[in-house]
C-alpha positions in Angstrom: -17.8 13.5 -31.4 -20.7 11.3 -32.5 -23.5 12.9 -34.5 -26.7 13.1 -32.4 -29.9 12.0 -34.2 -33.4 13.3 -33.3 -35.3 10.8 -31.1 -37.8 10.0 -33.9 -35.0 9.1 -36.3 -33.4 6.9 -33.7 -36.7 5.1 -33.1 -37.1 4.6 -36.8 -33.6 3.2 -37.0 -34.1 0.8 -34.1 -37.4 -0.4 -35.6 -35.7 -1.0 -38.9 -33.0 -3.0 -37.2 -35.6 -5.0 -35.3 -37.4 -5.8 -38.5 -34.1 -6.8 -40.2 -33.2 -9.2 -37.4 -36.6 -10.8 -37.5 -36.4 -11.2 -41.3 -32.9 -12.6 -41.2 -33.9 -15.5 -38.9 -37.7 -16.0 -38.8 -37.2 -19.6 -37.7 -36.4 -20.1 -34.0 -34.6 -23.4 -34.9 -32.6 -22.0 -37.8 -28.9 -21.3 -37.8 -27.7 -18.6 -35.4 -31.3 -18.1 -34.2 -30.2 -17.4 -30.6 -28.0 -14.5 -31.8 -30.8 -13.0 -33.9 -33.1 -13.3 -30.9 -30.5 -11.6 -28.7 -30.3 -8.7 -31.1 -34.1 -8.5 -31.3 -34.0 -8.0 -27.5 -31.4 -5.3 -27.8 -33.6 -3.3 -30.3 -36.7 -3.8 -28.2 -34.8 -2.5 -25.2 -33.8 0.6 -27.2 -37.4 1.1 -28.2 -38.5 1.1 -24.6 -40.3 -2.2 -24.9 -38.9 -3.6 -21.7 -41.2 -6.6 -21.2 -40.8 -7.7 -24.8 -37.0 -7.2 -24.5 -36.9 -9.4 -21.4 -38.9 -12.1 -23.1 -36.6 -12.0 -26.2 -33.5 -12.3 -23.9 -35.0 -15.2 -22.0 -35.8 -17.0 -25.2 -32.3 -16.3 -26.6 -30.9 -17.7 -23.3 -32.9 -20.9 -23.8 -32.0 -21.2 -27.4 -28.3 -20.7 -26.6 -28.0 -23.5 -24.0 -26.0 -25.8 -26.3 -23.3 -23.4 -27.4 -23.4 -21.1 -24.3 -21.9 -18.4 -26.6 -24.2 -15.7 -25.4 -24.7 -16.5 -21.8 -22.8 -13.6 -20.2 -24.1 -11.1 -22.7 -27.7 -12.1 -22.1 -27.2 -12.1 -18.3 -25.8 -8.6 -18.4 -28.7 -7.3 -20.5 -31.3 -9.0 -18.2 -29.5 -7.4 -15.2 -29.9 -3.9 -16.7 -33.6 -4.6 -17.2 -34.0 -5.7 -13.6 -34.7 -9.3 -14.4 
């Protein structure tokens, strides 16, 4: 059975992960930038920042057009957000 964390600890963890993804790939044209942007969207979603999460997923989708590697993952996340 997974250990449950208090909501404040979860929020702190999600924020730390969001900060890490942003720090790992600060350049939207850098290598694997679409993947970093996708994960930023995931953390924003967990933090309850729905509009920001949608924007991050849409940007990741645009950035991923060449490889198409994230297409279905992004579409699934956008669908859960009602986009």
